[in-house]
Each structure stands twice: as C-alpha cells, then as structure tokens.
C-alpha positions as a Markdown table, in Angstrom:
| # | Residue | x | y | z |
|---|---|---|---|---|
| 1 | Met | 77.6 | 144.9 | 166.7 |
| 2 | Val | 80.0 | 142.8 | 168.7 |
| 3 | Arg | 80.8 | 143.8 | 172.3 |
| 4 | Arg | 84.0 | 142.6 | 173.9 |
| 5 | Ala | 84.6 | 142.8 | 177.7 |
| 6 | Ser | 86.2 | 140.4 | 180.2 |
| 7 | Leu | 85.6 | 140.2 | 183.9 |
| 8 | Leu | 88.9 | 142.1 | 184.6 |
| 9 | Ala | 87.8 | 144.7 | 182.0 |
| 10 | Leu | 84.5 | 145.2 | 183.8 |
| 11 | Val | 86.4 | 145.9 | 187.0 |
| 12 | Lys | 88.6 | 148.4 | 185.1 |
| 13 | Arg | 85.5 | 149.8 | 183.4 |
| 14 | Ser | 86.8 | 149.2 | 179.9 |
| 15 | Phe | 85.1 | 147.7 | 176.8 |
| 16 | Ser | 85.1 | 147.7 | 173.0 |
| 17 | Val | 82.3 | 147.6 | 170.5 |
| 18 | Val | 82.9 | 146.6 | 166.9 |
| 19 | Tyr | 80.3 | 147.6 | 164.4 |
| 20 | Leu | 79.9 | 145.3 | 161.3 |
| 21 | Lys | 78.1 | 145.8 | 158.1 |
| 22 | Ser | 78.1 | 143.0 | 155.5 |
| 23 | Gly | 80.9 | 141.3 | 157.4 |
| 24 | Arg | 83.2 | 144.4 | 157.3 |
| 25 | Ile | 84.2 | 146.6 | 160.2 |
| 26 | Ile | 82.6 | 150.0 | 159.8 |
| 27 | Ala | 83.3 | 151.5 | 163.3 |
| 28 | Leu | 85.1 | 150.7 | 166.5 |
| 29 | Asp | 84.4 | 152.2 | 169.9 |
| 30 | Cys | 87.0 | 151.5 | 172.6 |
| 31 | Val | 86.5 | 152.9 | 176.1 |
| 32 | Asn | 89.6 | 152.6 | 178.3 |
| 33 | Ala | 90.9 | 149.8 | 176.0 |
| 34 | Ile | 94.0 | 151.1 | 174.2 |
| 35 | Lys | 95.1 | 147.7 | 173.0 |
| 36 | Asp | 91.8 | 147.1 | 171.3 |
| 37 | Tyr | 92.0 | 150.6 | 169.7 |
| 38 | Val | 95.5 | 149.9 | 168.3 |
| 39 | Gln | 94.5 | 146.5 | 166.9 |
| 40 | Gly | 91.3 | 148.1 | 165.4 |
| 41 | Arg | 93.4 | 150.8 | 163.7 |
| 42 | Ala | 95.6 | 148.1 | 162.3 |
| 43 | Leu | 92.6 | 146.2 | 160.9 |
| 44 | Asp | 91.3 | 149.5 | 159.4 |
| 45 | Ser | 94.6 | 150.1 | 157.6 |
| 46 | Gly | 94.4 | 146.7 | 156.0 |
| 47 | Ala | 97.3 | 145.1 | 157.9 |
| 48 | Gly | 95.5 | 141.8 | 157.6 |
| 49 | Leu | 95.2 | 140.7 | 161.2 |
| 50 | Trp | 91.8 | 139.0 | 160.5 |
C-alpha cells in the first residue's frame, strides 16, 4: 500500500491510496483527489504512464 498526500492535500482533506500486489496496481482509493483518480484509471487501462 502506498499513500499519497501533500500538506495542501491535508488541508483540503484529500488523499490517495494505491494498493500493490507483486508490483502491480490492484486497487486505487482516491478521496477528493480527482487528478489521482484520472491518472489511476489511465494506468489501469494500460496507457503506460509508469
């Protein structure tokens, strides 16, 4: 599990959690983080951002 949040995000009450299994993304939780959600969906569709 990888948690992403910046100081500004903490003030805005937003965060993202990426769940990994064997180095692959298996789930993505984004709370009030639309940009993270969109990027995560692109990763899920195999767009090759990573």
